[in-house]
C-alpha atoms as a printed R data frame, in Angstrom:
    type eleno elety resid chain resno      x       y        z
1   ATOM     1    CA   UNK     A     1 32.404  -0.309  -91.902
2   ATOM     2    CA   UNK     A     2 34.297  -3.469  -91.046
3   ATOM     3    CA   UNK     A     3 34.664  -2.107  -87.491
4   ATOM     4    CA   UNK     A     4 30.984  -3.011  -86.701
5   ATOM     5    CA   UNK     A     5 31.608  -6.642  -87.971
6   ATOM     6    CA   UNK     A     6 34.747  -7.103  -86.059
7   ATOM     7    CA   UNK     A     7 33.163  -5.835  -82.829
8   ATOM     8    CA   UNK     A     8 30.175  -7.984  -83.446
9   ATOM     9    CA   UNK     A     9 32.163 -11.213  -83.823
10  ATOM    10    CA   UNK     A    10 34.252 -10.505  -80.661
11  ATOM    11    CA   UNK     A    11 31.168  -9.880  -78.685
12  ATOM    12    CA   UNK     A    12 29.792 -13.282  -79.803
13  ATOM    13    CA   UNK     A    13 33.086 -14.873  -79.217
14  ATOM    14    CA   UNK     A    14 33.177 -13.708  -75.606
15  ATOM    15    CA   UNK     A    15 30.219 -15.932  -75.066
16  ATOM    16    CA   UNK     A    16 32.255 -18.811  -76.525
17  ATOM    17    CA   UNK     A    17 34.982 -18.039  -74.001
18  ATOM    18    CA   UNK     A    18 32.490 -19.124  -71.341
19  ATOM    19    CA   UNK     A    19 32.179 -22.435  -73.208
20  ATOM    20    CA   UNK     A    20 35.931 -23.068  -73.751
21  ATOM    21    CA   UNK     A    21 35.401 -26.673  -72.860
22  ATOM    22    CA   UNK     A    22 33.420 -27.120  -76.069
23  ATOM    23    CA   UNK     A    23 36.607 -26.443  -77.934
24  ATOM    24    CA   UNK     A    24 38.430 -29.037  -75.846
25  ATOM    25    CA   UNK     A    25 40.871 -26.523  -74.548
26  ATOM    26    CA   UNK     A    26 42.363 -28.160  -71.436
27  ATOM    27    CA   UNK     A    27 45.959 -26.935  -71.213
28  ATOM    28    CA   UNK     A    28 47.646 -27.669  -67.896
29  ATOM    29    CA   UNK     A    29 48.493 -23.989  -67.275
30  ATOM    30    CA   UNK     A    30 47.168 -23.453  -63.845
31  ATOM    31    CA   UNK     A    31 48.970 -23.611  -60.525
32  ATOM    32    CA   UNK     A    32 48.745 -27.197  -59.269
33  ATOM    33    CA   UNK     A    33 48.442 -26.193  -55.540
34  ATOM    34    CA   UNK     A    34 45.521 -24.375  -54.092
35  ATOM    35    CA   UNK     A    35 45.804 -21.172  -52.212
36  ATOM    36    CA   UNK     A    36 46.991 -21.579  -48.715
37  ATOM    37    CA   UNK     A    37 43.773 -20.105  -47.268
38  ATOM    38    CA   UNK     A    38 40.339 -20.846  -48.983
39  ATOM    39    CA   UNK     A    39 37.367 -18.952  -47.696
40  ATOM    40    CA   UNK     A    40 34.417 -21.059  -46.738
41  ATOM    41    CA   UNK     A    41 31.666 -20.825  -49.230
42  ATOM    42    CA   UNK     A    42 27.925 -21.431  -48.831
43  ATOM    43    CA   UNK     A    43 27.287 -20.678  -52.560
44  ATOM    44    CA   UNK     A    44 25.627 -17.725  -54.069
45  ATOM    45    CA   UNK     A    45 23.631 -15.309  -52.015
46  ATOM    46    CA   UNK     A    46 19.963 -14.702  -52.988
47  ATOM    47    CA   UNK     A    47 18.559 -11.350  -53.907
48  ATOM    48    CA   UNK     A    48 15.280 -10.077  -55.348
49  ATOM    49    CA   UNK     A    49 14.790  -8.852  -58.961
50  ATOM    50    CA   UNK     A    50 14.339  -5.316  -57.745
51  ATOM    51    CA   UNK     A    51 17.651  -5.499  -55.996
52  ATOM    52    CA   UNK     A    52 19.679  -6.114  -59.243
53  ATOM    53    CA   UNK     A    53 19.954  -2.495  -60.159
54  ATOM    54    CA   UNK     A    54 22.221  -1.883  -57.124
55  ATOM    55    CA   UNK     A    55 24.850  -4.145  -58.584
56  ATOM    56    CA   UNK     A    56 25.376  -1.944  -61.664
57  ATOM    57    CA   UNK     A    57 28.931  -0.697  -61.976
58  ATOM    58    CA   UNK     A    58 31.017   1.687  -64.151
59  ATOM    59    CA   UNK     A    59 33.658  -0.293  -66.050
60  ATOM    60    CA   UNK     A    60 36.075   2.666  -65.796
61  ATOM    61    CA   UNK     A    61 36.752   3.896  -62.304
62  ATOM    62    CA   UNK     A    62 38.062   7.567  -61.791
63  ATOM    63    CA   UNK     A    63 41.302   6.382  -60.036
64  ATOM    64    CA   UNK     A    64 42.029   3.785  -62.703
65  ATOM    65    CA   UNK     A    65 41.488   6.425  -65.520
66  ATOM    66    CA   UNK     A    66 43.802   8.900  -63.840
67  ATOM    67    CA   UNK     A    67 46.632   6.354  -63.427
68  ATOM    68    CA   UNK     A    68 46.167   4.878  -66.890
69  ATOM    69    CA   UNK     A    69 46.165   8.385  -68.375
70  ATOM    70    CA   UNK     A    70 49.661   8.911  -66.909
71  ATOM    71    CA   UNK     A    71 50.975   5.806  -68.481
72  ATOM    72    CA   UNK     A    72 49.332   6.335  -71.818
73  ATOM    73    CA   UNK     A    73 50.543   9.922  -72.098
74  ATOM    74    CA   UNK     A    74 54.034   8.866  -71.195
75  ATOM    75    CA   UNK     A    75 54.137   6.093  -73.852
76  ATOM    76    CA   UNK     A    76 52.725   8.531  -76.417
77  ATOM    77    CA   UNK     A    77 55.477  10.957  -75.645
78  ATOM    78    CA   UNK     A    78 58.473   8.709  -75.192
79  ATOM    79    CA   UNK     A    79 57.593   5.532  -77.071
80  ATOM    80    CA   UNK     A    80 59.570   2.380  -76.527
81  ATOM    81    CA   UNK     A    81 61.648   3.810  -73.690
82  ATOM    82    CA   UNK     A    82 58.565   4.523  -71.668
83  ATOM    83    CA   UNK     A    83 57.011   1.096  -72.493
84  ATOM    84    CA   UNK     A    84 60.112  -0.616  -71.221
85  ATOM    85    CA   UNK     A    85 60.318   1.425  -68.044
86  ATOM    86    CA   UNK     A    86 56.698   0.779  -67.093
87  ATOM    87    CA   UNK     A    87 56.931  -2.868  -68.134
88  ATOM    88    CA   UNK     A    88 59.949  -3.341  -65.611
89  ATOM    89    CA   UNK     A    89 58.220  -1.396  -62.917
90  ATOM    90    CA   UNK     A    90 55.111  -3.424  -63.242
91  ATOM    91    CA   UNK     A    91 56.641  -6.787  -63.609
92  ATOM    92    CA   UNK     A    92 56.166  -7.471  -67.373
93  ATOM    93    CA   UNK     A    93 59.877  -7.486  -68.074
94  ATOM    94    CA   UNK     A    94 62.880  -8.441  -65.885
95  ATOM    95    CA   UNK     A    95 65.007  -5.520  -67.238
96  ATOM    96    CA   UNK     A    96 64.841  -2.775  -69.692
97  ATOM    97    CA   UNK     A    97 67.048  -4.723  -71.944
98  ATOM    98    CA   UNK     A    98 64.744  -7.929  -71.994
99  ATOM    99    CA   UNK     A    99 63.123  -8.875  -75.265
100 ATOM   100    CA   UNK     A   100 60.118  -6.634  -76.009
101 ATOM   101    CA   UNK     A   101 58.863  -8.135  -79.245
102 ATOM   102    CA   UNK     A   102 58.684 -11.899  -80.301
103 ATOM   103    CA   UNK     A   103 58.899 -12.708  -84.000
104 ATOM   104    CA   UNK     A   104 57.224 -15.394  -85.994
105 ATOM   105    CA   UNK     A   105 60.390 -17.493  -85.553
106 ATOM   106    CA   UNK     A   106 60.171 -17.140  -81.806
107 ATOM   107    CA   UNK     A   107 56.524 -18.189  -81.839
108 ATOM   108    CA   UNK     A   108 57.368 -21.196  -84.040
109 ATOM   109    CA   UNK     A   109 60.062 -22.259  -81.653
110 ATOM   110    CA   UNK     A   110 57.446 -22.206  -78.820
111 ATOM   111    CA   UNK     A   111 55.010 -24.216  -80.809
112 ATOM   112    CA   UNK     A   112 57.566 -26.798  -81.765
113 ATOM   113    CA   UNK     A   113 58.561 -27.243  -78.131
114 ATOM   114    CA   UNK     A   114 54.971 -28.380  -77.223
115 ATOM   115    CA   UNK     A   115 54.069 -32.001  -77.076
116 ATOM   116    CA   UNK     A   116 52.326 -33.476  -80.088
117 ATOM   117    CA   UNK     A   117 49.196 -33.725  -78.107
118 ATOM   118    CA   UNK     A   118 49.297 -29.993  -77.091
119 ATOM   119    CA   UNK     A   119 49.968 -29.090  -80.733
120 ATOM   120    CA   UNK     A   120 47.030 -31.008  -81.955
121 ATOM   121    CA   UNK     A   121 44.887 -29.458  -79.231
122 ATOM   122    CA   UNK     A   122 45.667 -26.007  -80.426
123 ATOM   123    CA   UNK     A   123 45.126 -26.960  -84.082
124 ATOM   124    CA   UNK     A   124 41.805 -28.571  -83.256
125 ATOM   125    CA   UNK     A   125 40.729 -25.416  -81.385
126 ATOM   126    CA   UNK     A   126 41.934 -23.234  -84.226
127 ATOM   127    CA   UNK     A   127 39.797 -25.074  -86.769
128 ATOM   128    CA   UNK     A   128 36.705 -24.671  -84.658
129 ATOM   129    CA   UNK     A   129 37.113 -20.942  -84.060
130 ATOM   130    CA   UNK     A   130 38.104 -20.423  -87.650
131 ATOM   131    CA   UNK     A   131 35.026 -22.215  -88.953
132 ATOM   132    CA   UNK     A   132 32.760 -20.071  -86.893
133 ATOM   133    CA   UNK     A   133 34.511 -16.852  -87.988
134 ATOM   134    CA   UNK     A   134 34.291 -17.867  -91.615
135 ATOM   135    CA   UNK     A   135 30.518 -18.445  -91.310
136 ATOM   136    CA   UNK     A   136 30.039 -15.137  -89.551
137 ATOM   137    CA   UNK     A   137 32.121 -13.219  -92.114
138 ATOM   138    CA   UNK     A   138 30.005 -14.797  -94.851
139 ATOM   139    CA   UNK     A   139 26.854 -13.510  -93.211
140 ATOM   140    CA   UNK     A   140 27.743  -9.899  -93.860
141 ATOM   141    CA   UNK     A   141 28.195  -8.828  -97.488
142 ATOM   142    CA   UNK     A   142 28.904  -5.641  -99.491
143 ATOM   143    CA   UNK     A   143 26.019  -4.716 -101.749
144 ATOM   144    CA   UNK     A   144 24.871  -1.967 -103.927
145 ATOM   145    CA   UNK     A   145 21.479  -1.080 -105.439
146 ATOM   146    CA   UNK     A   146 20.066   1.505 -107.693
147 ATOM   147    CA   UNK     A   147 18.298   4.472 -106.312
148 ATOM   148    CA   UNK     A   148 16.868   7.452 -108.124
149 ATOM   149    CA   UNK     A   149 19.907   9.395 -109.375
150 ATOM   150    CA   UNK     A   150 22.591   6.899 -108.511
151 ATOM   151    CA   UNK     A   151 23.676   3.919 -106.276
152 ATOM   152    CA   UNK     A   152 23.387   3.223 -102.558
153 ATOM   153    CA   UNK     A   153 24.944   0.268 -100.658
154 ATOM   154    CA   UNK     A   154 27.412  -0.825  -98.028
155 ATOM   155    CA   UNK     A   155 30.991  -1.867  -98.317
156 ATOM   156    CA   UNK     A   156 32.426  -4.435  -95.830
157 ATOM   157    CA   UNK     A   157 36.204  -4.088  -95.709
158 ATOM   158    CA   UNK     A   158 38.838  -5.223  -93.098
159 ATOM   159    CA   UNK     A   159 40.900  -3.085  -90.822
160 ATOM   160    CA   UNK     A   160 44.492  -2.897  -91.790
161 ATOM   161    CA   UNK     A   161 46.122  -3.454  -88.473
162 ATOM   162    CA   UNK     A   162 44.647  -5.181  -85.373
163 ATOM   163    CA   UNK     A   163 45.990  -5.356  -81.924
164 ATOM   164    CA   UNK     A   164 44.779  -8.415  -79.928
165 ATOM   165    CA   UNK     A   165 45.289  -8.249  -76.080
166 ATOM   166    CA   UNK     A   166 45.576 -11.447  -74.089
167 ATOM   167    CA   UNK     A   167 45.892 -11.125  -70.367
168 ATOM   168    CA   UNK     A   168 48.849 -12.969  -68.749
169 ATOM   169    CA   UNK     A   169 48.337 -12.477  -65.067
170 ATOM   170    CA   UNK     A   170 46.920 -15.234  -63.008
171 ATOM   171    CA   UNK     A   171 46.824 -17.768  -65.838
172 ATOM   172    CA   UNK     A   172 47.976 -17.615  -69.422
173 ATOM   173    CA   UNK     A   173 45.088 -17.342  -71.844
174 ATOM   174    CA   UNK     A   174 46.091 -18.884  -75.262
175 ATOM   175    CA   UNK     A   175 42.316 -19.060  -75.887
176 ATOM   176    CA   UNK     A   176 42.066 -15.249  -76.008
177 ATOM   177    CA   UNK     A   177 44.920 -15.186  -78.607
178 ATOM   178    CA   UNK     A   178 43.117 -17.707  -80.813
179 ATOM   179    CA   UNK     A   179 39.674 -15.998  -80.519
180 ATOM   180    CA   UNK     A   180 41.012 -12.605  -81.446
181 ATOM   181    CA   UNK     A   181 43.919 -13.131  -83.826
182 ATOM   182    CA   UNK     A   182 42.213 -15.878  -85.842
183 ATOM   183    CA   UNK     A   183 39.098 -13.763  -86.257
184 ATOM   184    CA   UNK     A   184 41.198 -10.815  -87.490
185 ATOM   185    CA   UNK     A   185 42.935 -13.103  -90.006
186 ATOM   186    CA   UNK     A   186 39.570 -14.508  -91.326
187 ATOM   187    CA   UNK     A   187 38.335 -10.940  -91.605
188 ATOM   188    CA   UNK     A   188 41.205 -10.141  -93.881
189 ATOM   189    CA   UNK     A   189 43.298  -7.937  -91.508
190 ATOM   190    CA   UNK     A   190 46.663  -7.270  -93.134
191 ATOM   191    CA   UNK     A   191 48.769  -7.037  -89.824
192 ATOM   192    CA   UNK     A   192 47.832  -8.744  -86.604
193 ATOM   193    CA   UNK     A   193 49.844  -7.976  -83.371
194 ATOM   194    CA   UNK     A   194 49.242  -9.834  -80.126
195 ATOM   195    CA   UNK     A   195 50.069  -8.168  -76.807
196 ATOM   196    CA   UNK     A   196 50.480 -10.371  -73.701
197 ATOM   197    CA   UNK     A   197 52.610  -9.808  -70.577
198 ATOM   198    CA   UNK     A   198 55.159 -12.555  -69.583
199 ATOM   199    CA   UNK     A   199 53.886 -14.792  -72.467
200 ATOM   200    CA   UNK     A   200 53.808 -18.520  -71.680
201 ATOM   201    CA   UNK     A   201 54.884 -21.092  -74.209
202 ATOM   202    CA   UNK     A   202 51.244 -21.890  -74.964
203 ATOM   203    CA   UNK     A   203 50.520 -18.156  -75.578
204 ATOM   204    CA   UNK     A   204 53.312 -17.869  -78.069
205 ATOM   205    CA   UNK     A   205 52.358 -21.056  -79.726
206 ATOM   206    CA   UNK     A   206 48.766 -19.940  -80.023
207 ATOM   207    CA   UNK     A   207 50.012 -16.639  -81.686
208 ATOM   208    CA   UNK     A   208 51.981 -18.754  -84.097
209 ATOM   209    CA   UNK     A   209 49.109 -20.897  -85.318
210 ATOM   210    CA   UNK     A   210 46.768 -17.873  -85.422
211 ATOM   211    CA   UNK     A   211 49.355 -16.405  -87.932
212 ATOM   212    CA   UNK     A   212 50.090 -13.345  -85.745
213 ATOM   213    CA   UNK     A   213 52.838 -11.168  -87.104
214 ATOM   214    CA   UNK     A   214 54.391 -10.094  -83.770
215 ATOM   215    CA   UNK     A   215 53.845 -10.526  -80.138
216 ATOM   216    CA   UNK     A   216 54.482  -7.569  -77.802
217 ATOM   217    CA   UNK     A   217 55.471  -8.951  -74.389
218 ATOM   218    CA   UNK     A   218 53.914  -6.402  -72.147
219 ATOM   219    CA   UNK     A   219 50.367  -5.800  -70.777
220 ATOM   220    CA   UNK     A   220 48.251  -3.270  -69.131
221 ATOM   221    CA   UNK     A   221 47.919   0.400  -70.058
222 ATOM   222    CA   UNK     A   222 51.524   0.415  -71.478
223 ATOM   223    CA   UNK     A   223 50.514  -2.284  -74.020
224 ATOM   224    CA   UNK     A   224 47.242  -0.577  -74.985
225 ATOM   225    CA   UNK     A   225 49.155   2.665  -75.480
226 ATOM   226    CA   UNK     A   226 51.808   0.919  -77.595
227 ATOM   227    CA   UNK     A   227 49.252  -0.720  -79.786
228 ATOM   228    CA   UNK     A   228 47.374   2.561  -80.291
229 ATOM   229    CA   UNK     A   229 50.365   4.758  -81.109
230 ATOM   230    CA   UNK     A   230 52.842   2.271  -82.366
231 ATOM   231    CA   UNK     A   231 56.470   1.955  -81.396
232 ATOM   232    CA   UNK     A   232 59.025   3.095  -83.885
233 ATOM   233    CA   UNK     A   233 61.887   0.738  -84.651
234 ATOM   234    CA   UNK     A   234 60.130  -2.254  -83.129
235 ATOM   235    CA   UNK     A   235 57.757  -3.330  -85.912
236 ATOM   236    CA   UNK     A   236 54.749  -2.455  -83.742
237 ATOM   237    CA   UNK     A   237 52.526  -0.345  -85.978
238 ATOM   238    CA   UNK     A   238 49.725   1.885  -84.722
239 ATOM   239    CA   UNK     A   239 46.547  -0.278  -84.722
240 ATOM   240    CA   UNK     A   240 43.285   0.602  -86.294
241 ATOM   241    CA   UNK     A   241 41.439  -1.499  -83.696
242 ATOM   242    CA   UNK     A   242 42.351  -3.022  -80.246
243 ATOM   243    CA   UNK     A   243 40.402  -6.061  -79.109
244 ATOM   244    CA   UNK     A   244 40.656  -8.585  -76.344
245 ATOM   245    CA   UNK     A   245 39.756  -8.986  -72.670
246 ATOM   246    CA   UNK     A   246 41.296  -6.720  -70.090
247 ATOM   247    CA   UNK     A   247 39.985  -6.251  -66.602
248 ATOM   248    CA   UNK     A   248 39.805  -3.035  -64.469
249 ATOM   249    CA   UNK     A   249 43.281  -4.057  -63.233
250 ATOM   250    CA   UNK     A   250 45.899  -6.724  -63.339
251 ATOM   251    CA   UNK     A   251 48.246  -7.854  -60.562
252 ATOM   252    CA   UNK     A   252 51.952  -7.981  -60.283
253 ATOM   253    CA   UNK     A   253 53.559 -11.282  -59.459
254 ATOM   254    CA   UNK     A   254 57.026 -12.648  -58.935
255 ATOM   255    CA   UNK     A   255 58.506 -14.715  -61.729
256 ATOM   256    CA   UNK     A   256 57.308 -18.274  -61.563
257 ATOM   257    CA   UNK     A   257 54.738 -17.603  -58.786
258 ATOM   258    CA   UNK     A   258 51.047 -16.867  -58.850
259 ATOM   259    CA   UNK     A   259 50.154 -14.242  -56.312
260 ATOM   260    CA   UNK     A   260 46.682 -14.590  -54.838
261 ATOM   261    CA   UNK     A   261 44.354 -11.823  -53.806
262 ATOM   262    CA   UNK     A   262 45.878 -10.876  -50.459
263 ATOM   263    CA   UNK     A   263 49.175  -9.972  -52.209
264 ATOM   264    CA   UNK     A   264 47.592  -8.146  -55.225
265 ATOM   265    CA   UNK     A   265 48.946  -4.762  -56.053
266 ATOM   266    CA   UNK     A   266 46.803  -2.794  -58.489
267 ATOM   267    CA   UNK     A   267 49.145  -1.775  -61.301
268 ATOM   268    CA   UNK     A   268 47.490  -2.144  -64.740
269 ATOM   269    CA   UNK     A   269 44.372  -0.528  -66.015
270 ATOM   270    CA   UNK     A   270 43.540  -1.961  -69.326
271 ATOM   271    CA   UNK     A   271 39.869  -0.982  -69.516
272 ATOM   272    CA   UNK     A   272 40.669   2.581  -68.607
273 ATOM   273    CA   UNK     A   273 43.505   2.764  -71.198
274 ATOM   274    CA   UNK     A   274 41.177   1.441  -73.937
275 ATOM   275    CA   UNK     A   275 38.725   4.224  -73.057
276 ATOM   276    CA   UNK     A   276 41.543   6.792  -73.426
277 ATOM   277    CA   UNK     A   277 42.763   5.636  -76.870
278 ATOM   278    CA   UNK     A   278 39.217   5.193  -78.321
279 ATOM   279    CA   UNK     A   279 39.006   7.751  -81.116
280 ATOM   280    CA   UNK     A   280 42.705   7.297  -81.985
281 ATOM   281    CA   UNK     A   281 41.716   3.789  -82.857
282 ATOM   282    CA   UNK     A   282 38.621   1.640  -82.501
283 ATOM   283    CA   UNK     A   283 38.089  -0.772  -79.508
284 ATOM   284    CA   UNK     A   284 35.771  -3.694  -79.077
285 ATOM   285    CA   UNK     A   285 34.247  -2.763  -75.752
286 ATOM   286    CA   UNK     A   286 34.992  -1.492  -72.233
287 ATOM   287    CA   UNK     A   287 35.275  -4.895  -70.415
288 ATOM   288    CA   UNK     A   288 34.465  -5.073  -66.722
289 ATOM   289    CA   UNK     A   289 35.077  -8.219  -64.635
290 ATOM   290    CA   UNK     A   290 34.396 -11.617  -66.080
291 ATOM   291    CA   UNK     A   291 30.698 -12.394  -65.835
292 ATOM   292    CA   UNK     A   292 28.613 -15.507  -66.352
293 ATOM   293    CA   UNK     A   293 24.812 -15.479  -66.331
294 ATOM   294    CA   UNK     A   294 22.846 -18.718  -66.275
295 ATOM   295    CA   UNK     A   295 19.071 -18.590  -66.658
296 ATOM   296    CA   UNK     A   296 17.320 -21.796  -65.639
297 ATOM   297    CA   UNK     A   297 14.139 -23.130  -64.180
298 ATOM   298    CA   UNK     A   298 13.163 -26.194  -62.158
299 ATOM   299    CA   UNK     A   299 13.670 -28.551  -65.118
300 ATOM   300    CA   UNK     A   300 17.424 -27.911  -64.776
301 ATOM   301    CA   UNK     A   301 17.680 -29.386  -61.381
302 ATOM   302    CA   UNK     A   302 19.125 -32.552  -62.895
303 ATOM   303    CA   UNK     A   303 21.871 -30.386  -64.463
304 ATOM   304    CA   UNK     A   304 22.742 -28.501  -61.252
305 ATOM   305    CA   UNK     A   305 26.374 -29.846  -61.314
306 ATOM   306    CA   UNK     A   306 26.873 -28.550  -64.875
307 ATOM   307    CA   UNK     A   307 25.433 -25.138  -63.926
308 ATOM   308    CA   UNK     A   308 27.762 -24.926  -60.988
309 ATOM   309    CA   UNK     A   309 30.751 -25.860  -63.183
310 ATOM   310    CA   UNK     A   310 29.822 -23.118  -65.706
311 ATOM   311    CA   UNK     A   311 29.508 -20.545  -62.919
312 ATOM   312    CA   UNK     A   312 32.858 -21.636  -61.389
313 ATOM   313    CA   UNK     A   313 34.599 -21.567  -64.735
314 ATOM   314    CA   UNK     A   314 34.150 -17.769  -64.705
315 ATOM   315    CA   UNK     A   315 34.615 -17.341  -60.907
316 ATOM   316    CA   UNK     A   316 38.060 -18.832  -61.107
317 ATOM   317    CA   UNK     A   317 39.250 -16.156  -63.670
318 ATOM   318    CA   UNK     A   318 39.666 -13.444  -61.081
319 ATOM   319    CA   UNK     A   319 38.559 -12.383  -57.579
320 ATOM   320    CA   UNK     A   320 36.511  -9.653  -59.326
321 ATOM   321    CA   UNK     A   321 34.548 -12.047  -61.411
322 ATOM   322    CA   UNK     A   322 30.772 -12.295  -60.988
323 ATOM   323    CA   UNK     A   323 28.779 -15.493  -61.330
324 ATOM   324    CA   UNK     A   324 25.071 -14.983  -61.522
325 ATOM   325    CA   UNK     A   325 22.108 -17.404  -61.537
326 ATOM   326    CA   UNK     A   326 18.618 -16.303  -62.431
327 ATOM   327    CA   UNK     A   327 15.845 -18.753  -61.534
328 ATOM   328    CA   UNK     A   328 12.256 -19.110  -60.342
329 ATOM   329    CA   UNK     A   329 13.062 -22.372  -58.533
330 ATOM   330    CA   UNK     A   330 14.173 -22.581  -54.976
331 ATOM   331    CA   UNK     A   331 14.957 -26.285  -55.532
332 ATOM   332    CA   UNK     A   332 17.317 -25.373  -58.455
333 ATOM   333    CA   UNK     A   333 18.996 -22.620  -56.432
334 ATOM   334    CA   UNK     A   334 19.647 -25.030  -53.544
335 ATOM   335    CA   UNK     A   335 20.914 -27.759  -55.782
336 ATOM   336    CA   UNK     A   336 23.318 -25.352  -57.585
337 ATOM   337    CA   UNK     A   337 24.646 -23.991  -54.416
338 ATOM   338    CA   UNK     A   338 25.171 -27.456  -52.989
339 ATOM   339    CA   UNK     A   339 27.095 -28.374  -56.223
340 ATOM   340    CA   UNK     A   340 29.200 -25.183  -55.978
341 ATOM   341    CA   UNK     A   341 30.210 -25.897  -52.430
342 ATOM   342    CA   UNK     A   342 31.055 -29.537  -53.405
343 ATOM   343    CA   UNK     A   343 33.128 -28.576  -56.417
344 ATOM   344    CA   UNK     A   344 35.082 -25.873  -54.544
345 ATOM   345    CA   UNK     A   345 36.512 -28.601  -52.325
346 ATOM   346    CA   UNK     A   346 38.421 -30.105  -55.197
347 ATOM   347    CA   UNK     A   347 38.854 -27.159  -57.472
348 ATOM   348    CA   UNK     A   348 42.617 -26.243  -57.790
349 ATOM   349    CA   UNK     A   349 41.636 -22.639  -58.253
350 ATOM   350    CA   UNK     A   350 39.208 -22.435  -55.248
351 ATOM   351    CA   UNK     A   351 41.162 -19.713  -53.494
352 ATOM   352    CA   UNK     A   352 40.137 -17.375  -56.342
353 ATOM   353    CA   UNK     A   353 36.776 -18.898  -57.223
354 ATOM   354    CA   UNK     A   354 35.423 -18.774  -53.597
355 ATOM   355    CA   UNK     A   355 36.090 -15.023  -53.447
356 ATOM   356    CA   UNK     A   356 34.170 -14.458  -56.714
357 ATOM   357    CA   UNK     A   357 31.264 -16.752  -55.552
358 ATOM   358    CA   UNK     A   358 30.903 -14.601  -52.505
359 ATOM   359    CA   UNK     A   359 30.529 -11.541  -54.763
360 ATOM   360    CA   UNK     A   360 28.099 -13.281  -57.134
361 ATOM   361    CA   UNK     A   361 24.428 -13.708  -56.608
362 ATOM   362    CA   UNK     A   362 21.309 -15.656  -57.504
363 ATOM   363    CA   UNK     A   363 18.124 -13.728  -58.504
364 ATOM   364    CA   UNK     A   364 15.059 -15.598  -57.244
365 ATOM   365    CA   UNK     A   365 12.164 -14.559  -59.427
366 ATOM   366    CA   UNK     A   366  8.452 -15.049  -58.694
367 ATOM   367    CA   UNK     A   367  7.969 -16.607  -62.142
């Protein structure tokens, strides 16, 4: 029964991811230089309400499902050996002998290496997320009441083992670690395992203050399979639930470099893998590309720059992200598009964001 509660909080928390600036999360974790070629943007294209249906998509593509199935079945059959081989092939690990699992001591070392300011930032963010999780947990209670012939009620109890996935492709996402692992701990989950490929120092540090037990240093379908079936001899137990964001695919990159869309090689299929292990364990959802939907009328024209910033905050996640504006005001639409174009000129991640803006749209409604 706790499954529903855990899913509910994560769904709500995904909306908080859009509002990460509220938490004050401003780690310098992005590449400082812009992509060499940034496409010219004129803002969001305009479509009619009746055209929205054409933009519906299936979060699990047939090709992705086929490729993920091969990896999941291999990990299920061969365990750690298969995980290491796929991790090396896909760029998660430099060699099959590289560390696969980070301990609490490793996480603490990462946290201690951060500046005092960064440590306080993580701690402040932790308190805010934790406070929300505590309030939500308190909103759902076990109860029992008498009925003719006996008792009827509900029991709210935590999962025993939770796997928390945090992407590590284009940018490290310590926020994803905090929002999943902290939630699990507040819920009362006994064992919390984080999985993140090529974990950055901030990712390890976030796992430490979230009180995660272990961090599995791989991503993609191989990580999802490892969390679902467990890895004997590594401390990675089979999880009762796997949560966390994971797109249709992730990209391979050379160590120390961020590879932009032209060089992407589709190698990981997180969403497809989660669909395959569902039933063996619970999952939160089948996540598609990052999306941000803003609904606003003419009264929001004075806030056009803020709306543009919110849309770009999602657009910069990935070239498959979809920023969407719904409005009945041509004036607002024009103002937001002008702000998007202006902000792209100085955004360090404009190379990615501009591609996503081109895929996004604004729905101009008659009322």
